C-alpha positions in Angstrom: 0.1 0.0 0.1 1.4 3.3 -1.0 1.8 5.9 1.8 -0.4 9.0 1.7 1.7 12.2 1.7 0.7 15.9 1.4 2.7 15.9 -1.7 0.5 12.9 -3.3 -2.7 14.7 -2.2 -1.3 17.9 -3.8 -0.6 16.2 -7.1 -3.9 14.4 -7.2 -6.0 17.7 -6.6 -3.8 19.6 -9.0 -4.8 17.5 -12.0 -8.1 16.2 -11.0 -10.8 18.8 -11.0 -12.6 17.0 -13.7 -12.1 13.6 -12.0 -13.4 15.0 -8.7 -16.5 16.2 -10.5 -17.0 12.7 -11.9 -16.5 11.2 -8.6 -19.2 13.3 -7.0 -21.6 12.2 -9.6 -20.7 8.6 -8.8 -21.3 9.2 -5.1 -24.7 10.7 -5.9 -25.6 7.8 -8.0 -24.8 5.5 -5.0 -27.0 7.8 -2.9 -24.1 9.7 -1.3 -25.3 13.4 -1.3 -22.2 15.2 -0.2 -23.8 18.6 -1.3 -26.9 18.1 0.9 -25.0 17.0 3.9 -22.6 19.9 3.7 -25.7 22.4 3.3 -27.5 20.7 6.2 -24.4 20.8 8.4 -23.8 24.4 8.1 -27.5 25.3 8.5 -27.4 23.6 11.9 -24.4 25.5 13.1 -25.2 27.8 16.2 -25.8 31.4 15.9 -23.0 33.8 16.4 -22.4 37.4 16.2 -19.3 38.3 14.0 -17.5 35.3 14.2 -13.9 34.7 13.3 -14.0 31.3 11.2 -11.3 29.1 10.2 -11.8 26.7 7.2 -9.4 23.8 7.4 -8.9 22.0 4.1 -10.8 24.8 2.2 -10.2 23.3 -1.2 -12.1 25.3 -3.9 -14.1 27.4 -1.3 -17.1 25.2 -1.3 -17.9 25.9 2.2 -17.7 29.7 1.8 -21.2 30.2 0.7 -22.7 28.4 3.4 -20.5 30.1 5.9 -21.5 33.6 4.6 -25.2 32.7 4.3 -25.2 31.6 8.0 -23.0 34.3 9.3 -23.5 37.4 7.0 -21.7 39.7 9.6 -18.6 37.5 10.0 -15.5 39.4 11.1 -13.2 37.3 9.0 -13.0 33.9 7.4 -9.5 32.0 7.0 -9.2 29.2 4.6 -6.2 26.8 4.5 -5.2 24.3 2.0 -2.1 22.5 0.7 -3.1 22.5 -3.0 -2.3 25.6 -5.1 -4.7 24.6 -7.8 -7.7 24.3 -5.5 -6.8 27.6 -3.8 -6.6 29.3 -7.3 -10.3 28.1 -7.8 -11.2 29.4 -4.3 -9.5 32.9 -5.0 -11.6 33.1 -8.2 -14.6 32.3 -6.4 -13.9 35.2 -4.0 -13.3 37.5 -6.8 -16.4 36.6 -8.8 -18.6 37.1 -5.7 -16.9 40.3 -4.4 -16.5 38.6 -0.8 -14.3 40.7 1.5 -12.4 39.8 4.7 -11.6 36.2 3.6 -8.0 35.2 3.6 -6.6 32.1 1.9 -3.4 30.6 2.9 -1.3 27.7 1.1 0.0 25.6 4.3 0.1 22.2 5.6 -2.8 21.9 8.1 -0.4 20.0 10.6 1.6 23.3 10.6 -1.2 25.9 10.2 0.3 27.9 13.1 3.0 29.1 10.6 0.4 31.5 9.0 -2.7 31.3 11.2 -2.8 33.4 14.2 -5.0 34.0 17.1 -8.1 32.1 18.0 -11.4 31.4 16.1 -15.0 31.3 17.1 -15.6 28.5 14.7 -13.4 26.0 13.1 -14.9 23.8 10.1 -13.5 20.9 8.2 -15.6 19.1 5.6 -14.5 15.9 3.8 -10.8 16.6 4.2 -9.5 14.8 7.5 -10.3 11.3 6.2 -7.7 11.9 3.4 -5.2 14.0 5.5 -2.0 12.3 6.6 -1.6 12.6 10.5 -5.1 14.0 11.0 -4.9 13.7 14.7 -2.2 16.3 14.6 -4.6 18.5 12.6 -6.9 18.1 15.4 -4.5 19.3 17.9 -3.8 22.3 15.7 -7.4 23.1 15.5 -7.7 22.9 19.1 -4.7 25.3 19.5 -6.5 27.9 17.5 -9.9 27.6 18.9 -11.3 30.3 21.3 -12.2 29.2 24.7 -15.9 28.9 24.0 -15.1 28.2 20.3 -17.0 25.6 18.3 -15.5 22.9 16.0 -17.6 21.3 13.3 -16.3 18.0 11.4 -18.4 16.6 8.5 -16.5 13.6 6.9 -16.5 9.7 6.5 -15.3 6.7 8.4 -15.4 3.1 8.2 -18.5 1.1 8.2 -19.1 -0.7 11.5 -20.8 -4.1 12.3 -22.4 -6.1 9.4 -22.0 -3.2 7.0 -18.1 -3.5 7.3 -18.2 -5.7 4.1 -18.5 -2.6 2.2 -15.4 -1.0 3.6 -13.1 -2.1 0.4 -15.5 -0.2 -1.8 -15.5 2.9 0.5 -11.7 2.8 0.8 -11.3 2.4 -3.0 -13.5 5.6 -3.6 -11.3 7.4 -0.9 -8.2 6.4 -2.7 -9.5 8.4 -5.8 -9.4 11.5 -3.7 -6.1 11.0 -2.0 -6.7 8.8 1.0 -6.0 5.2 1.7 -7.0 2.6 4.3 -4.8 4.0 6.8 -6.0 7.7 6.6 -9.7 6.3 6.5 -9.3 4.1 9.6 -8.1 7.1 11.9 -10.6 7.4 14.7 -11.0 11.2 14.0 -14.5 11.4 15.5 -13.8 9.3 18.6 -10.6 11.3 19.4 -12.4 14.7 18.8 -15.1 13.5 21.4 -12.5 13.2 23.9 -10.7 16.5 23.0 -13.8 18.5 23.0 -17.3 18.8 24.4 -19.7 16.9 22.0 -22.7 19.0 21.2 -24.3 17.4 18.3 -23.8 14.1 16.3 -25.6 12.9 13.0 -24.8 9.7 11.1 -25.6 9.6 7.4 -25.4 6.7 5.0 -25.6 4.0 7.7 -22.9 5.5 9.6 -20.3 6.0 6.9 -20.5 9.6 7.2 -20.9 11.8 10.3 -21.6 15.4 11.2 -20.0 16.4 14.3 -20.3 19.6 16.4 -18.1 20.2 19.4 -17.3 23.1 21.7 -14.1 23.7 23.5 -13.8 22.4 27.0 -13.7 25.2 29.6 -10.3 25.6 31.1 -10.1 24.7 34.8 
């Protein structure tokens, strides 16, 4: 099995915009409605006034319209990603929509502190940690940049459990098309986050293969 590296992911996403759209169509044909789950996840976020927001693995900026709709008075939005081609598309999206106070940074999420400063009222990551090397390190970085009463929302996929685990090979195969493998897919991100933060909300989709988790930072003692 080949090791997943950020360089590999960068290569995939630098040349795979068309392939990515085709995969989304395949997912949808299988009943995996990533767009709807994304929309629902952002609609269910808590109300906040002028939040500072961090989008980890922002990609093409697909989360931005939902964040802006939910928080039209946002103070700032920071998006980070490791793939120049994806951030180029995100920058084009910003320009086309005339959005302001949105800052995009090319950086390894495991080392986001190199460019990300201060704390955020809301940190989100959608469909990215399951293909990210050392995703638990990314969780640590997210914790370091969450305000004391800040929220963390994760929307992603995980292995099937119980009798449905027979479908894991197919799920992992589809994951490899987007840069992951069985190692990144098997990391217990949700379980680890539940110990690091206070769980507020959890929703499972597609018989538990996908999850939507909302957490809040634990109060300092």
